[in-house]
TORPA-4810 file (N, C-alpha, C, O; in nm, 3 decimals):
<nodes>
NODE_1_7.455_13.527_9.336_7.430_13.542_9.478_7.302_13.623_9.495_7.283_13.727_9.431_X
NODE_2_7.216_13.575_9.581_7.093_13.649_9.613_7.126_13.769_9.702_7.223_13.767_9.778_X
NODE_3_7.044_13.870_9.690_7.065_13.988_9.774_7.053_13.955_9.922_7.124_14.015_10.004_X
NODE_4_6.966_13.863_9.959_6.954_13.826_10.100_7.085_13.769_10.153_7.125_13.799_10.265_X
NODE_5_7.151_13.687_10.073_7.280_13.630_10.114_7.385_13.741_10.122_7.465_13.746_10.216_X
NODE_6_7.383_13.831_10.024_7.476_13.944_10.026_7.463_14.024_10.155_7.563_14.052_10.222_X
NODE_7_7.339_14.061_10.190_7.319_14.143_10.311_7.350_14.065_10.438_7.394_14.124_10.537_X
NODE_8_7.329_13.933_10.438_7.369_13.851_10.553_7.520_13.855_10.570_7.570_13.869_10.682_X
NODE_9_7.593_13.842_10.460_7.740_13.847_10.467_7.789_13.984_10.512_7.883_13.995_10.591_X
NODE_10_7.725_14.089_10.462_7.762_14.224_10.505_7.741_14.239_10.656_7.827_14.291_10.726_X
NODE_11_7.627_14.193_10.705_7.596_14.203_10.849_7.691_14.117_10.931_7.734_14.158_11.039_X
NODE_12_7.724_13.998_10.881_7.817_13.911_10.953_7.955_13.976_10.965_8.020_13.965_11.069_X
NODE_13_7.998_14.043_10.860_8.132_14.102_10.863_8.137_14.236_10.936_8.228_14.260_11.015_X
NODE_14_8.041_14.323_10.909_8.045_14.459_10.963_7.957_14.481_11.085_7.971_14.581_11.155_X
NODE_15_7.865_14.388_11.111_7.763_14.410_11.212_7.641_14.470_11.143_7.653_14.543_11.045_X
NODE_16_7.524_14.438_11.195_7.399_14.477_11.128_7.386_14.628_11.111_7.347_14.675_11.004_X
NODE_17_7.419_14.703_11.214_7.401_14.849_11.206_7.503_14.914_11.113_7.468_15.002_11.035_X
NODE_18_7.628_14.871_11.120_7.732_14.935_11.040_7.726_14.892_10.893_7.768_14.968_10.806_X
NODE_19_7.675_14.773_10.865_7.670_14.724_10.726_7.594_14.821_10.637_7.640_14.853_10.527_X
NODE_20_7.479_14.866_10.682_7.400_14.958_10.600_7.468_15.094_10.589_7.466_15.156_10.482_X
NODE_21_7.527_15.140_10.696_7.599_15.268_10.693_7.716_15.261_10.595_7.736_15.352_10.515_X
NODE_22_7.792_15.153_10.603_7.904_15.133_10.511_7.853_15.131_10.367_7.910_15.197_10.280_X
NODE_23_7.747_15.055_10.343_7.692_15.040_10.208_7.639_15.172_10.152_7.642_15.194_10.031_X
NODE_24_7.593_15.257_10.238_7.535_15.385_10.197_7.641_15.494_10.178_7.628_15.579_10.091_X
NODE_25_7.746_15.491_10.260_7.839_15.604_10.267_7.979_15.581_10.208_8.043_15.677_10.167_X
NODE_26_8.026_15.458_10.204_8.164_15.430_10.165_8.175_15.418_10.013_8.125_15.323_9.953_X
NODE_27_8.241_15.514_9.950_8.263_15.513_9.805_8.385_15.426_9.777_8.491_15.444_9.838_X
NODE_28_8.369_15.333_9.684_8.474_15.235_9.658_8.527_15.246_9.515_8.449_15.249_9.419_X
NODE_29_8.658_15.251_9.502_8.722_15.252_9.371_8.684_15.127_9.293_8.660_15.133_9.172_X
NODE_30_8.679_15.014_9.363_8.647_14.885_9.299_8.508_14.884_9.236_8.479_14.801_9.150_X
NODE_31_8.424_14.975_9.278_8.288_14.984_9.224_8.273_15.105_9.131_8.162_15.154_9.109_X
NODE_32_8.384_15.152_9.079_8.379_15.265_8.987_8.341_15.396_9.052_8.275_15.480_8.991_X
NODE_33_8.382_15.413_9.178_8.350_15.536_9.250_8.208_15.540_9.302_8.151_15.647_9.324_X
NODE_34_8.150_15.423_9.322_8.013_15.412_9.373_8.014_15.354_9.514_8.112_15.294_9.558_X
NODE_35_7.903_15.374_9.582_7.881_15.304_9.708_7.819_15.168_9.675_7.783_15.142_9.560_X
NODE_36_7.808_15.082_9.774_7.744_14.952_9.755_7.601_14.971_9.705_7.560_14.907_9.609_X
NODE_37_7.526_15.058_9.771_7.387_15.081_9.730_7.380_15.132_9.586_7.296_15.086_9.508_X
NODE_38_7.466_15.224_9.550_7.465_15.278_9.414_7.499_15.171_9.312_7.437_15.164_9.205_X
NODE_39_7.596_15.087_9.343_7.634_14.980_9.250_7.519_14.881_9.231_7.489_14.843_9.118_X
NODE_40_7.456_14.842_9.340_7.343_14.749_9.328_7.228_14.813_9.251_7.166_14.748_9.167_X
NODE_41_7.201_14.940_9.278_7.094_15.011_9.206_7.126_15.026_9.058_7.035_15.033_8.975_X
NODE_42_7.255_15.032_9.025_7.297_15.047_8.885_7.297_14.914_8.811_7.326_14.909_8.691_X
NODE_43_7.264_14.806_8.882_7.255_14.677_8.816_7.372_14.583_8.834_7.377_14.477_8.772_X
NODE_44_7.467_14.620_8.918_7.579_14.530_8.945_7.525_14.404_9.012_7.429_14.409_9.089_X
NODE_45_7.587_14.291_8.981_7.553_14.164_9.046_7.601_14.168_9.191_7.709_14.220_9.220_X
NODE_46_7.521_14.112_9.280_7.556_14.111_9.422_7.690_14.041_9.446_7.768_14.085_9.530_X
NODE_47_7.717_13.933_9.373_7.844_13.861_9.393_7.963_13.949_9.356_8.068_13.941_9.420_X
NODE_48_7.948_14.032_9.252_8.058_14.121_9.213_8.078_14.233_9.314_8.190_14.274_9.341_X
NODE_49_7.969_14.281_9.369_7.978_14.384_9.474_8.043_14.324_9.598_8.128_14.387_9.661_X
NODE_50_8.005_14.201_9.634_8.065_14.135_9.751_8.215_14.116_9.729_8.293_14.139_9.821_X
NODE_51_8.255_14.075_9.610_8.398_14.058_9.580_8.472_14.191_9.596_8.584_14.194_9.647_X
NODE_52_8.411_14.298_9.552_8.472_14.430_9.566_8.485_14.469_9.712_8.588_14.523_9.754_X
NODE_53_8.382_14.443_9.791_8.387_14.471_9.935_8.499_14.389_9.998_8.577_14.441_10.078_X
NODE_54_8.508_14.261_9.963_8.611_14.174_10.019_8.751_14.226_9.987_8.838_14.228_10.074_X
NODE_55_8.772_14.267_9.863_8.902_14.317_9.822_8.936_14.449_9.891_9.049_14.469_9.935_X
NODE_56_8.840_14.536_9.901_8.862_14.668_9.959_8.885_14.663_10.109_8.966_14.737_10.163_X
NODE_57_8.812_14.574_10.176_8.814_14.572_10.322_8.890_14.454_10.381_8.879_14.428_10.500_X
NODE_58_8.966_14.384_10.299_9.046_14.270_10.345_8.964_14.169_10.425_9.003_14.127_10.534_X
NODE_59_8.850_14.131_10.370_8.767_14.029_10.433_8.843_13.897_10.429_8.893_13.859_10.323_X
NODE_60_8.853_13.825_10.541_8.927_13.699_10.543_8.871_13.600_10.441_8.752_13.598_10.412_X
NODE_61_8.960_13.518_10.387_8.923_13.423_10.282_8.809_13.331_10.324_8.725_13.296_10.241_X
NODE_62_8.804_13.292_10.450_8.698_13.200_10.494_8.561_13.267_10.501_8.460_13.198_10.517_X
NODE_63_8.556_13.398_10.491_8.429_13.472_10.494_8.382_13.512_10.355_8.273_13.567_10.338_X
NODE_64_8.465_13.485_10.256_8.432_13.527_10.119_8.340_13.431_10.060_8.300_13.448_9.945_X
</nodes>
């Protein structure tokens, strides 16, 4: 998954303003105690980060 698609999905689900705030501030167990930004910076694949967000935040199946 390209990062542009990842950020589009984040904005679609959370709203453009909250997506970045969530990605910067929300520490997720699914990401090893990292935020979205930290996981991406550490080299995690965008698709794996998106899957973690979906699992953590109960994103509906049709949005995954």
